[in-house]
C-alpha positions as CSV (number, residue, x, y, z in Angstrom):
1,M,15.8,20.2,-7.6
2,R,14.7,20.1,-11.7
3,I,18.5,20.2,-12.2
4,K,18.6,16.9,-10.5
5,L,15.9,15.7,-12.9
6,I,18.1,16.6,-15.6
7,L,21.3,14.9,-14.4
8,A,19.3,11.7,-14.2
9,L,18.0,12.3,-17.6
10,S,21.5,12.8,-18.5
11,L,22.6,9.4,-17.1
12,F,20.3,7.7,-19.0
13,I,21.6,9.1,-22.4
14,L,25.1,8.5,-21.5
15,Q,24.2,4.5,-20.6
16,C,22.4,4.9,-23.8
17,Q,25.6,5.7,-25.6
18,A,28.2,3.6,-23.8
19,L,26.1,0.3,-25.1
20,T,25.1,-1.1,-28.4
21,A,22.2,-2.8,-29.4
22,E,24.2,-5.6,-31.4
23,E,22.3,-8.6,-30.2
24,V,18.3,-9.1,-29.6
25,A,17.4,-9.6,-26.2
26,T,15.7,-13.1,-25.2
27,H,11.8,-12.9,-24.3
28,E,10.6,-14.6,-21.6
29,L,7.0,-16.1,-20.9
30,E,4.7,-13.4,-20.2
31,P,3.7,-13.5,-16.5
32,L,-0.4,-13.7,-15.7
33,V,-1.5,-11.5,-13.2
34,V,-4.7,-12.2,-10.8
35,T,-5.8,-9.2,-9.0
36,A,-7.7,-7.3,-11.7
37,R,-10.2,-10.0,-12.6
38,G,-10.7,-10.8,-9.2
39,G,-8.4,-13.6,-8.9
40,F,-8.6,-15.1,-12.2
41,A,-5.5,-15.2,-14.4
42,E,-4.9,-13.0,-17.4
43,P,-1.9,-12.1,-19.2
44,L,0.3,-8.8,-18.0
45,G,0.5,-7.7,-21.4
46,K,-3.4,-7.8,-22.1
47,T,-4.9,-6.2,-19.0
48,P,-6.5,-3.1,-19.8
49,W,-5.0,-1.8,-16.3
50,A,-2.1,0.0,-15.5
51,V,-0.9,-3.3,-13.5
52,S,2.7,-4.1,-11.8
53,S,3.8,-7.4,-11.1
54,L,6.9,-8.0,-8.8
55,D,8.6,-10.9,-7.5
56,A,8.7,-10.7,-3.7
57,G,11.8,-12.8,-3.5
58,T,13.7,-10.8,-5.9
59,L,12.2,-7.6,-3.3
60,S,13.1,-9.0,0.1
61,V,16.9,-8.8,-0.5
62,H,17.4,-5.3,-0.2
63,A,13.5,-4.0,0.4
64,R,13.2,-3.4,4.3
65,S,9.3,-4.0,4.1
66,M,6.5,-4.8,1.9
67,P,5.6,-0.9,1.5
68,E,8.8,0.2,0.4
69,A,9.4,-2.5,-1.7
70,L,6.7,-0.3,-4.0
71,T,9.3,2.0,-4.0
72,G,10.2,3.6,-7.8
73,L,7.1,2.2,-9.3
74,P,5.1,4.7,-11.4
75,S,2.9,7.3,-9.7
76,V,3.9,5.4,-6.2
77,M,5.3,7.2,-3.3
78,V,5.9,5.4,-0.1
79,Q,5.9,7.5,3.3
80,K,7.4,6.3,5.8
81,T,5.9,7.8,9.1
82,A,8.2,6.2,11.2
83,L,10.6,3.0,10.3
84,G,8.2,0.1,11.3
85,Q,5.2,2.5,9.5
86,S,5.5,3.0,6.0
87,S,2.4,4.1,3.9
88,P,2.2,4.1,-0.1
89,Y,0.7,6.5,-1.7
90,L,-0.9,5.3,-5.2
91,R,-2.1,8.3,-7.9
92,G,-2.0,10.7,-4.7
93,L,-4.0,8.8,-2.1
94,T,-2.7,6.8,0.4
95,G,-4.2,5.1,4.0
96,Y,-8.4,4.0,3.2
97,H,-8.3,5.2,-0.2
98,N,-6.1,2.3,-1.1
99,V,-6.7,-1.6,-1.2
100,L,-4.7,-4.0,0.7
101,L,-5.2,-7.7,-0.4
102,V,-3.3,-10.4,1.0
103,D,-3.9,-13.9,-1.0
104,G,-6.9,-12.1,-2.6
105,I,-8.4,-11.5,1.3
106,R,-9.1,-7.9,1.8
107,L,-7.6,-6.4,4.7
108,N,-8.9,-2.8,4.9
109,H,-11.2,-2.4,7.8
110,S,-13.1,0.5,9.4
111,A,-11.0,1.5,11.8
112,M,-8.1,1.8,9.5
113,R,-7.2,5.8,9.8
114,S,-7.4,8.3,6.8
115,G,-3.8,9.5,6.1
116,P,-0.1,7.7,6.0
117,N,-0.7,4.7,8.3
118,Q,1.3,1.7,10.2
119,Y,-1.1,-1.2,9.2
120,W,0.6,-1.9,5.6
121,S,3.9,-2.9,7.5
122,T,2.2,-5.8,9.1
123,V,2.5,-7.7,5.9
124,E,5.5,-10.0,5.7
125,L,7.3,-9.4,2.3
126,L,9.3,-12.4,3.3
127,G,5.9,-14.6,3.2
128,S,5.1,-13.6,0.1
129,G,5.6,-14.8,-3.4
130,R,4.9,-11.6,-5.4
131,L,2.9,-8.3,-5.3
132,E,0.8,-7.0,-7.7
133,L,-0.2,-3.4,-8.0
134,I,-3.4,-1.8,-9.7
135,R,-3.4,1.4,-10.4
136,G,-6.6,3.2,-10.3
137,P,-10.2,2.9,-9.2
138,N,-11.2,-1.0,-8.8
139,G,-14.3,-0.9,-7.1
140,I,-16.6,-3.0,-9.3
141,K,-13.9,-6.5,-8.5
142,H,-12.5,-5.2,-4.8
143,G,-15.2,-2.9,-3.3
144,A,-15.1,0.6,-1.0
145,D,-11.4,2.0,-0.7
146,A,-10.0,1.0,-3.9
147,I,-9.5,4.5,-5.4
148,G,-5.9,5.4,-5.7
149,G,-5.2,1.5,-6.3
150,V,-5.2,-2.3,-4.8
151,V,-2.1,-3.9,-3.9
152,N,-2.6,-7.5,-3.2
153,A,0.6,-9.8,-1.4
154,L,0.2,-13.4,-3.1
155,S,1.6,-16.6,-1.5
156,A,3.7,-18.9,-4.1
157,K,0.9,-21.4,-5.6
158,P,0.7,-24.7,-3.9
159,F,2.1,-27.2,-6.2
160,F,1.9,-31.2,-6.1
161,T,4.4,-34.1,-7.1
162,E,3.0,-36.8,-9.9
163,Q,4.1,-39.4,-7.1
164,G,5.5,-39.9,-3.8
165,S,6.6,-36.9,-1.7
166,Q,9.0,-33.6,-1.7
167,T,10.3,-31.8,0.9
168,G,12.1,-28.7,0.7
169,D,13.5,-26.1,3.6
170,Q,14.6,-22.6,2.8
171,L,16.5,-20.4,5.1
172,F,16.9,-16.2,4.3
173,A,18.9,-14.0,6.4
174,R,19.4,-10.2,5.9
175,V,21.7,-7.5,7.5
176,S,21.7,-4.1,7.3
177,S,24.2,-1.2,8.2
178,A,22.1,2.2,8.2
179,E,19.6,0.3,9.8
180,S,21.5,-1.8,12.5
181,S,19.3,-4.1,11.8
182,W,18.9,-8.1,10.8
183,A,16.0,-10.5,9.7
184,G,15.4,-14.3,9.1
185,R,13.2,-16.4,7.8
186,L,13.2,-20.5,8.1
187,G,10.2,-22.3,6.2
188,S,9.7,-25.7,5.0
189,Q,7.4,-27.4,2.8
190,V,6.1,-30.7,1.9
191,S,4.2,-31.7,-1.2
192,T,2.5,-35.0,-2.0
193,P,0.2,-35.9,-4.9
194,E,-3.1,-34.7,-2.9
195,W,-1.2,-32.5,-0.1
196,Y,0.7,-29.7,0.0
197,A,2.2,-28.1,3.4
198,E,4.1,-24.9,4.6
199,I,5.2,-23.6,7.6
200,A,7.6,-20.4,7.7
201,H,8.7,-18.0,10.9
202,A,10.5,-14.8,10.1
203,E,12.0,-12.3,12.6
204,R,13.4,-9.0,12.0
205,S,15.2,-6.6,14.4
206,F,15.9,-3.0,13.5
207,G,17.9,-0.5,15.8
208,D,18.1,3.3,15.3
209,L,18.1,4.4,11.4
210,E,21.4,6.5,10.7
211,G,20.6,9.4,8.2
212,G,22.7,11.2,5.6
213,R,26.2,12.9,6.3
214,N,24.3,15.6,8.7
215,V,21.7,14.1,10.5
216,G,23.9,10.8,11.5
217,V,21.7,8.3,14.0
218,Q,17.9,9.2,14.3
219,K,17.7,8.5,18.3
220,N,14.7,5.6,19.5
221,T,13.8,4.9,16.0
222,G,14.3,0.9,16.2
223,Y,12.0,-1.8,16.9
224,D,11.5,-5.9,16.6
225,S,8.5,-7.6,14.6
226,R,8.0,-11.1,13.7
227,G,5.5,-13.1,11.6
228,T,4.0,-16.7,11.2
229,N,2.8,-18.4,8.3
230,L,1.6,-21.6,7.8
231,R,-1.0,-23.2,4.7
232,L,-2.4,-26.4,4.0
233,A,-3.8,-27.5,0.6
234,R,-5.5,-30.2,-0.5
235,K,-5.8,-31.5,-4.2
236,L,-9.6,-32.5,-4.8
237,N,-9.0,-33.1,-8.8
238,D,-7.1,-32.1,-11.3
239,D,-8.9,-28.6,-11.4
240,A,-9.9,-28.1,-7.8
241,R,-8.4,-27.6,-4.3
242,L,-9.2,-26.7,-0.9
243,T,-6.9,-24.5,0.9
244,F,-6.3,-23.7,4.8
245,G,-4.3,-20.8,5.9
246,F,-3.1,-18.6,8.9
247,Q,-0.5,-15.4,9.2
248,R,0.5,-13.9,12.0
249,A,1.9,-10.8,12.4
250,F,3.5,-9.0,15.3
251,M,5.1,-5.8,15.6
252,D,6.8,-4.6,19.1
253,D,7.2,-1.1,20.7
254,V,7.4,0.4,17.1
255,P,8.6,4.2,17.8
256,R,7.1,7.1,16.3
257,T,9.1,10.0,17.0
258,H,8.5,13.2,15.0
259,K,5.8,14.8,17.9
260,T,8.7,13.9,20.6
261,I,12.0,15.0,22.2
262,D,13.5,13.0,19.5
263,G,12.2,14.4,16.6
264,L,14.7,16.1,14.1
265,S,15.6,19.4,13.9
266,W,16.7,19.3,10.1
267,K,15.8,22.0,7.7
268,N,14.6,24.1,10.4
269,L,11.6,21.1,11.6
270,S,10.0,21.3,14.9
271,Q,10.7,19.0,17.7
272,G,7.8,17.6,20.2
273,A,7.3,17.7,23.6
274,E,6.2,14.0,24.1
275,L,8.7,11.9,25.6
276,W,7.9,8.8,23.6
277,R,5.1,7.5,21.3
278,R,5.0,3.8,20.9
279,L,2.6,1.4,19.2
280,D,2.2,-2.3,19.3
281,Q,0.4,-4.4,16.4
282,E,-0.8,-7.6,16.1
283,R,-2.7,-8.9,13.2
284,R,-4.1,-12.6,12.6
285,L,-5.5,-14.1,9.0
286,S,-7.3,-17.4,9.1
287,Y,-8.9,-18.4,6.1
288,G,-10.2,-21.3,4.1
289,R,-10.6,-21.2,0.6
290,L,-12.3,-23.7,-2.2
291,S,-11.2,-22.7,-5.8
292,W,-11.4,-24.7,-9.2
293,E,-11.3,-24.2,-12.8
294,D,-13.0,-25.9,-16.0
295,G,-15.9,-26.6,-14.1
296,G,-18.5,-25.9,-17.0
297,G,-21.9,-23.8,-16.9
298,L,-22.5,-21.2,-14.7
299,T,-19.7,-21.5,-12.4
300,D,-16.8,-22.6,-15.0
301,S,-14.2,-21.2,-12.8
302,G,-14.6,-19.9,-9.0
303,S,-13.6,-19.4,-5.4
304,V,-15.1,-19.5,-1.9
305,T,-13.3,-17.8,0.6
306,L,-14.5,-17.8,4.4
307,S,-11.8,-15.7,6.5
308,L,-11.6,-14.1,10.2
309,H,-8.8,-11.0,10.0
310,Q,-8.1,-9.8,13.8
311,H,-6.3,-6.9,14.4
312,E,-5.5,-5.3,17.7
313,Q,-3.2,-2.2,18.4
314,D,-2.0,-0.5,21.5
315,R,-0.5,3.1,21.5
316,N,1.2,4.6,24.6
317,R,1.8,7.9,24.5
318,M,3.6,9.9,27.3
319,K,4.5,13.6,28.0
320,A,6.1,15.4,31.0
321,S,2.9,15.7,32.5
322,G,1.3,11.9,31.9
323,G,0.5,9.6,29.3
324,E,-2.5,7.7,27.8
325,I,-2.7,4.5,26.4
326,Q,-5.2,3.7,23.9
327,R,-6.2,0.5,22.3
328,F,-8.4,-0.7,20.0
329,D,-9.6,-4.8,18.7
330,L,-11.4,-5.5,15.5
331,D,-12.8,-8.7,14.4
332,D,-13.8,-9.0,10.4
333,V,-15.5,-11.9,9.5
334,G,-15.8,-12.1,5.7
335,L,-17.4,-14.4,3.1
336,S,-16.3,-14.2,-0.9
337,A,-17.7,-15.8,-3.3
338,R,-16.4,-15.1,-7.2
339,F,-17.5,-17.0,-10.4
340,E,-16.4,-16.7,-14.3
341,A,-18.1,-18.7,-17.1
342,D,-18.8,-17.9,-20.7
343,G,-21.0,-14.9,-21.2
344,P,-23.1,-13.1,-23.6
345,E,-21.5,-11.7,-27.1
346,N,-19.2,-14.7,-26.6
347,G,-17.8,-13.1,-23.7
348,R,-16.8,-14.0,-19.8
349,L,-19.0,-13.4,-17.7
350,A,-17.5,-12.3,-13.6
351,Y,-19.8,-12.4,-10.9
352,G,-19.9,-12.5,-7.3
353,V,-20.7,-11.6,-3.5
354,E,-19.0,-10.2,-0.7
355,F,-20.1,-9.7,2.8
356,H,-18.1,-8.5,6.0
357,R,-19.0,-8.0,10.0
358,E,-16.5,-5.9,11.5
359,S,-17.0,-5.8,15.3
360,L,-15.1,-3.1,17.3
361,T,-14.3,-2.4,20.7
362,S,-11.8,0.7,21.8
363,S,-10.6,1.6,25.0
364,A,-8.1,4.2,26.8
365,Y,-6.7,5.1,30.1
366,K,-4.6,8.2,31.4
367,V,-1.4,7.3,33.8
368,T,0.6,10.0,35.7
369,A,4.1,11.0,35.1
370,A,5.1,8.3,37.3
371,Q,3.2,5.9,34.9
372,V,0.5,5.1,37.3
373,F,-3.1,4.5,36.4
374,D,-5.3,7.9,36.7
375,E,-8.4,7.6,34.8
376,T,-10.6,5.4,32.3
377,L,-12.2,6.8,29.3
378,T,-15.1,5.7,27.7
379,Q,-13.3,5.2,24.5
380,G,-10.2,4.9,22.9
381,P,-9.4,6.2,19.5
382,L,-12.7,5.4,17.9
383,A,-16.3,4.2,19.2
384,A,-16.0,1.9,22.3
385,I,-18.5,-0.7,20.8
386,A,-19.9,-0.4,17.3
387,D,-20.2,-3.0,14.0
388,Y,-19.6,-1.9,10.3
389,K,-21.5,-4.3,8.1
390,R,-20.5,-4.7,4.6
391,L,-22.6,-6.5,1.5
392,A,-21.9,-6.3,-2.2
393,F,-22.6,-7.9,-5.6
394,Y,-21.0,-7.3,-8.8
395,L,-21.2,-8.6,-12.1
396,S,-19.2,-7.9,-15.3
397,N,-18.7,-9.0,-18.7
398,T,-15.7,-8.9,-21.1
399,F,-16.7,-9.4,-24.8
400,E,-14.7,-8.7,-28.5
401,T,-16.5,-6.7,-31.2
402,E,-16.5,-7.5,-34.6
403,T,-14.1,-4.7,-34.8
404,G,-11.5,-6.0,-32.6
405,L,-12.4,-4.1,-29.6
406,I,-12.9,-5.8,-26.4
407,L,-14.9,-4.3,-23.9
408,E,-15.5,-4.7,-20.6
409,P,-18.6,-3.2,-18.8
410,G,-19.3,-4.2,-15.1
411,I,-21.6,-2.7,-12.1
412,R,-21.3,-3.3,-8.3
413,Y,-24.2,-2.6,-5.6
414,S,-22.8,-1.9,-2.4
415,Q,-24.3,-1.8,1.2
416,V,-22.8,-0.7,4.3
417,E,-24.6,-0.6,7.9
418,V,-22.9,1.2,10.5
419,E,-24.1,0.8,14.5
420,V,-22.2,2.4,17.2
421,D,-23.7,1.4,21.1
422,E,-21.1,3.5,22.9
423,W,-19.2,6.3,21.9
424,Y,-18.6,10.5,22.9
425,K,-18.2,13.5,21.2
426,S,-15.9,15.8,22.8
427,T,-12.5,15.0,23.9
428,A,-12.9,17.5,27.1
429,N,-15.8,15.4,28.4
430,G,-14.0,11.8,27.4
431,T,-16.3,9.8,29.8
432,A,-19.8,10.8,29.0
433,L,-21.8,9.0,26.5
434,E,-23.7,9.9,23.4
435,N,-26.9,8.6,22.4
436,P,-26.1,5.1,20.0
437,F,-26.6,5.9,16.2
438,S,-26.9,3.9,13.3
439,K,-26.5,4.5,9.7
440,D,-27.0,3.2,6.1
441,Y,-25.3,3.8,3.1
442,E,-25.5,2.3,-0.5
443,E,-24.3,3.0,-3.7
444,M,-24.4,1.5,-7.4
445,V,-21.3,2.2,-9.1
446,G,-19.8,1.1,-12.7
447,S,-16.5,0.9,-14.9
448,L,-16.1,0.7,-18.7
449,R,-12.8,-0.5,-20.0
450,V,-12.1,-0.7,-23.8
451,S,-8.8,-2.0,-25.3
452,K,-7.5,-3.1,-28.6
453,E,-4.7,-4.6,-29.9
454,L,-2.7,-2.6,-32.4
455,E,-0.7,-4.3,-35.9
456,D,2.5,-3.5,-34.3
457,G,1.7,-5.8,-31.2
458,S,0.8,-2.4,-29.2
459,F,-1.8,-2.7,-26.8
460,V,-4.0,0.6,-25.7
461,Y,-6.6,0.5,-23.6
462,A,-9.0,3.2,-21.9
463,G,-11.0,3.0,-19.1
464,L,-13.9,5.2,-17.0
465,S,-14.6,4.0,-13.5
466,Q,-16.3,5.0,-10.5
467,G,-15.3,4.4,-6.9
468,F,-17.3,4.8,-4.0
469,R,-16.3,4.9,0.0
470,P,-18.9,5.4,2.6
471,P,-17.5,7.0,6.4
472,S,-16.1,4.5,8.3
473,L,-15.7,4.0,12.0
474,Y,-12.8,6.0,11.9
475,D,-14.7,8.9,9.9
476,L,-17.6,9.1,12.0
477,T,-16.1,8.6,15.6
478,S,-12.1,9.0,15.9
479,T,-11.6,11.6,18.6
480,D,-7.7,11.3,17.6
481,E,-6.1,12.1,14.6
482,T,-3.0,10.0,15.5
483,S,-1.1,13.9,16.5
484,V,-3.9,16.0,16.8
485,E,-7.5,15.9,18.3
486,E,-10.5,15.8,16.1
487,T,-14.0,16.1,16.5
488,P,-16.3,13.1,15.6
489,D,-18.8,13.7,13.1
490,I,-22.1,11.5,12.3
491,K,-23.2,13.4,9.3
492,L,-20.3,13.2,7.1
493,E,-21.5,11.8,3.5
494,P,-20.2,9.2,1.1
495,E,-17.1,9.8,-0.7
496,N,-17.6,9.5,-5.1
497,F,-15.1,9.6,-7.4
498,M,-14.9,9.2,-11.4
499,Q,-11.3,8.3,-13.2
500,A,-10.7,8.4,-16.7
501,E,-7.8,7.0,-18.1
502,I,-6.1,6.1,-21.4
503,G,-3.0,4.1,-22.0
504,I,-0.6,2.4,-24.0
505,R,1.5,-0.9,-23.3
506,G,3.5,-2.9,-26.0
507,G,7.1,-3.5,-27.5
508,S,8.9,-3.5,-30.7
509,G,12.5,-4.9,-31.1
510,L,14.5,-3.8,-28.3
511,W,12.1,-1.9,-26.8
512,A,9.2,-2.0,-24.3
513,W,6.8,0.5,-23.2
514,H,3.6,1.4,-21.1
515,L,2.3,4.7,-20.8
516,S,-0.8,6.1,-19.0
517,V,-2.7,9.5,-18.6
518,Y,-5.6,9.8,-15.8
519,R,-8.0,12.3,-14.1
520,T,-9.6,11.6,-11.1
521,W,-13.0,13.9,-10.1
522,I,-13.6,13.9,-6.6
523,D,-16.8,14.6,-5.0
524,D,-17.5,15.0,-1.3
525,M,-13.7,13.4,0.0
526,I,-13.7,13.7,3.2
527,I,-11.4,16.5,4.3
528,R,-9.5,17.1,7.5
529,S,-8.1,21.0,7.8
530,P,-6.5,22.7,10.5
531,K,-9.5,24.4,13.2
532,N,-7.1,26.9,14.6
533,A,-3.6,28.6,13.9
534,A,-1.8,26.1,15.4
535,G,-3.0,22.9,13.6
536,S,-3.4,21.2,17.2
537,T,-7.2,20.5,16.2
538,M,-8.7,19.3,13.4
539,I,-12.3,19.4,11.6
540,K,-13.7,17.3,8.9
541,A,-16.1,18.0,6.2
542,N,-16.7,17.0,2.4
543,G,-15.0,18.3,-0.4
544,D,-14.3,18.2,-4.2
545,G,-11.5,18.9,-6.6
546,F,-9.5,16.3,-8.6
547,I,-6.1,14.9,-9.2
548,E,-4.7,14.3,-12.8
549,G,-1.2,12.7,-13.7
550,I,1.1,11.0,-16.3
551,E,3.0,7.9,-15.6
552,A,5.4,6.2,-18.1
553,N,7.6,2.9,-18.2
554,L,10.2,2.4,-20.5
555,Q,12.5,-0.4,-21.2
556,Y,15.1,-1.3,-23.4
557,D,17.4,-4.4,-23.9
558,W,20.5,-3.1,-25.6
559,N,21.8,-7.1,-25.7
560,K,21.6,-10.2,-24.1
561,Q,23.5,-8.7,-21.6
562,W,22.6,-5.4,-21.0
563,Q,19.1,-3.7,-19.9
564,T,17.8,-0.2,-19.1
565,R,14.4,0.4,-17.6
566,A,12.9,3.8,-16.7
567,A,9.8,5.1,-14.7
568,F,8.6,8.7,-14.8
569,S,5.5,9.6,-12.6
570,W,4.0,13.4,-12.8
571,M,0.9,14.3,-11.0
572,V,-1.2,17.9,-9.9
573,A,-4.0,17.9,-7.8
574,E,-6.6,20.5,-6.0
575,V,-9.2,19.7,-3.3
576,E,-11.5,21.7,-1.6
577,Q,-10.3,22.6,2.4
578,L,-11.8,24.7,5.1
579,L,-10.1,28.2,5.5
580,L,-9.4,29.7,8.7
581,D,-11.3,32.9,9.2
582,A,-10.5,36.6,10.2
583,T,-9.9,35.1,14.2
584,G,-7.9,32.3,13.2
585,N,-10.5,29.6,13.9
586,V,-13.4,27.2,12.1
587,S,-16.7,26.9,14.1
588,V,-16.6,23.4,15.1
589,D,-20.2,23.0,13.3
590,G,-18.4,24.6,10.3
591,S,-21.1,27.5,10.3
592,N,-18.3,30.3,9.4
593,Y,-16.0,29.0,7.5
594,S,-14.8,29.4,3.9
595,T,-13.1,27.1,1.5
596,I,-9.8,27.3,-1.0
597,D,-8.6,24.8,-3.4
598,R,-5.3,23.6,-2.4
599,A,-3.4,20.5,-2.9
600,P,-4.6,17.2,-1.0
601,D,-2.3,16.0,1.8
602,R,1.3,15.1,0.8
603,L,0.9,15.3,-3.1
604,M,3.6,13.2,-4.6
605,P,6.4,15.3,-6.3
606,T,7.7,14.5,-9.9
607,Q,9.8,11.1,-9.8
608,L,12.5,9.6,-12.2
609,H,13.6,5.8,-11.4
610,L,16.3,4.5,-13.5
611,V,17.7,1.1,-13.3
612,T,20.5,-0.8,-15.6
613,R,21.6,-4.4,-15.0
614,Y,24.3,-6.3,-16.7
615,E,24.0,-9.9,-16.8
616,P,26.8,-12.1,-18.8
617,N,25.6,-14.7,-20.9
618,G,26.0,-18.0,-19.1
619,S,27.1,-16.7,-16.0
620,N,26.1,-17.0,-12.2
621,W,26.1,-13.4,-10.8
622,W,24.4,-9.9,-12.2
623,V,24.9,-6.4,-11.2
624,E,22.6,-3.3,-11.6
625,G,23.2,0.5,-10.9
626,T,20.1,2.6,-10.1
627,A,18.9,5.9,-9.8
628,L,16.5,7.5,-7.8
629,A,15.5,11.3,-8.5
630,V,12.8,12.8,-6.5
631,D,11.7,16.6,-7.0
632,D,10.8,19.3,-4.5
633,G,7.4,18.3,-2.4
634,D,6.7,22.3,-2.5
635,R,2.7,21.8,-3.3
636,L,1.1,21.6,0.2
637,S,-2.2,21.6,1.7
638,L,-3.5,23.6,4.6
639,K,-2.8,20.7,6.9
640,D,1.0,20.0,5.4
641,E,1.7,23.8,6.5
642,R,0.9,23.2,9.7
643,D,2.6,19.6,10.1
644,T,6.0,21.4,10.8
645,S,7.7,18.3,12.7
646,R,7.5,16.5,9.2
647,I,7.2,19.1,6.5
648,P,10.0,21.9,6.4
649,G,8.1,25.4,6.0
650,D,8.7,25.6,2.1
651,G,7.8,21.8,1.6
652,T,10.0,19.0,1.5
653,P,13.6,19.6,-0.9
654,G,14.1,16.8,-3.3
655,Y,16.8,14.4,-4.0
656,L,18.8,12.7,-6.2
657,L,20.1,8.8,-5.2
658,F,22.1,6.4,-6.6
659,G,23.0,2.7,-5.7
660,L,24.5,-0.4,-6.8
661,R,23.4,-4.1,-6.3
662,T,24.8,-7.5,-7.2
663,G,24.0,-11.2,-7.1
664,K,25.6,-14.4,-7.1
665,T,24.4,-17.9,-6.8
666,L,26.5,-20.4,-5.0
667,G,26.5,-23.8,-6.4
668,E,22.8,-25.2,-7.2
669,D,21.0,-24.4,-3.5
670,S,22.5,-20.9,-2.4
671,S,23.1,-17.2,-3.9
672,V,24.4,-14.2,-2.0
673,F,23.4,-10.9,-2.6
674,L,25.0,-7.0,-1.6
675,A,23.3,-3.6,-2.3
676,A,24.6,-0.4,-1.5
677,E,22.4,2.2,-0.9
678,N,22.4,6.1,-1.2
679,L,26.0,6.1,-2.1
680,G,26.4,10.0,-1.5
681,D,25.3,9.7,1.8
682,V,22.4,12.2,1.0
683,D,20.2,13.9,4.0
684,Y,16.7,13.4,2.4
685,R,13.5,12.5,3.5
686,V,10.3,11.0,1.8
687,H,7.5,13.9,1.0
688,G,5.7,14.0,4.5
689,S,7.6,11.5,6.1
690,G,8.3,11.5,10.2
691,L,12.1,10.2,10.0
692,N,14.5,10.7,7.4
693,G,16.1,8.2,4.8
694,P,18.6,6.1,5.7
695,G,22.1,7.3,4.6
696,R,24.7,5.2,3.2
697,N,23.5,1.8,3.9
698,F,24.9,-1.6,2.9
699,V,22.6,-4.5,2.6
700,L,23.6,-8.5,3.0
701,S,21.2,-11.0,2.1
702,F,21.8,-15.0,1.9
703,R,19.3,-17.5,0.7
704,H,19.9,-21.5,1.0
705,S,17.8,-24.0,-0.1
706,F,18.6,-27.7,1.5
């Protein structure tokens, strides 16, 4: 695979030689980002974080889902357990080690799984205006779980007219050949001097995914989904507004095939014995927000948000001997208040408070092979009845010293209360209740960011950031780690992280760049290791380790028509894991195990992504070519080695993919896009995924405003 990386680099060099830098590219206004400052805008080029800002409207013409829109970014690997279950790895971490926000509202909750999970796929890309990604710990502003990074799916900002009313309707359609899919969205907006209203609905249908030239159709991988978005905004004055929002997403019978009889035998993967495994998800978010600017005093700028996030999930699993249906319902009531004001040292003070109360119920029952009710279990995948409360305060100050250094120290105090009323500990005794228990966790974490603008217009920054993640209800009470059994453990300790980072961002003439180097120290991360040689059961324990890496973005504007972008990622990591003893087992209480340092689960391979774009001056069309080179995923954890339904014995083979995209505007109100992906019809799999990626795929999209 390293040869493929060299080939991709050679392609980049050939592109350089084929063009001449005879004209200076035009420079657009620098975009603003809001996630790093907790909802307050700052220039992308000046933020002391590794931040990416993506236009969701542009991505939606070819990306199938919100997580997959992040593909190709530095230190991002989008694993796909199933066609409808994509989960990004950010700087080596996934699941509940990354925070997902929608319009700044936290969607992470205590039932979220540790590994690659399905929850991010419920965020409708077609309903977003842009995506912001912060790599690295951002726990001061966004709390527990913000270790690998934070992704914020932001709606377009409401707009108000000067006088009278203005209406607008939008239609979007997308079809794809390898996915046998279609998607459509219809939206409408109304704006007056004081009011803004928006309503939109999206529908998607996916057939069985077709892999590369040898894999062909991957059976029973298709599903349907739909999403609705409503917003209403009231302009209170020139600097303040009140916004109400509602989002609903539903995913119907999303299959997960790698543990079923439909699993692939590609590269000697093992097929499962289950007849099927299907997942329904419904997520609803309701919120109201008051926001303002230039208010003066200690609340010069601010936002106060009250939210209700409801998540329901059903999993239907069937074997020849019978099946099981699991369900959980979680209601998260949240209150967030964030403020900025002039602070000491002529700085800018940011502070706030957050509170969440999560109420969980979980249930399950068994059915016979004839799908007739058999037995009710005490709980489903998690505790039957539990509450999880989060309370946090944060404070930071950004100021400039006499030497031109910009400093941003910050602290956050977090307190978590867990109350579990009904649960059981052993899957072999699934109807016997254990005693209720409660747990309390608290932590103070800090962060220091330092940045300075250099003479040539570049911007250098460094940071030292702590992260904190208390055990969740999933850690404490789960008896089912998706494909294997695990034992609940109420003695787990909180996880702690520390990341050091240094980076440089800037541009000179026709060049623009962003380079960062980081190291994350891991203290007491909750690790799941195989409890037997077959890997059918897991045991949890706290372990130490590290992740370190390099990420780079490079852009060259050859002239006003040609542009080339390159993104590179490399990382290495180790973490303590429980090693099987001479008998091939680990005791339940962990009394007879030893530890070994191995790579964490599904460590991201080295990756290089190239995009060259051509857009003639004054034209209404553009075209771009892409190349994605990914090295072998052969640095495996103990858990990876036994996951033979997803990862071949020697690791996941690397791959090199080429694609073409083009777009054209049709008059003032319409545009059409065409993408040809995986032109070589390569058989490939993103490391740790449960199915292969699409083979040669043609995507046609159409957008019309009226």
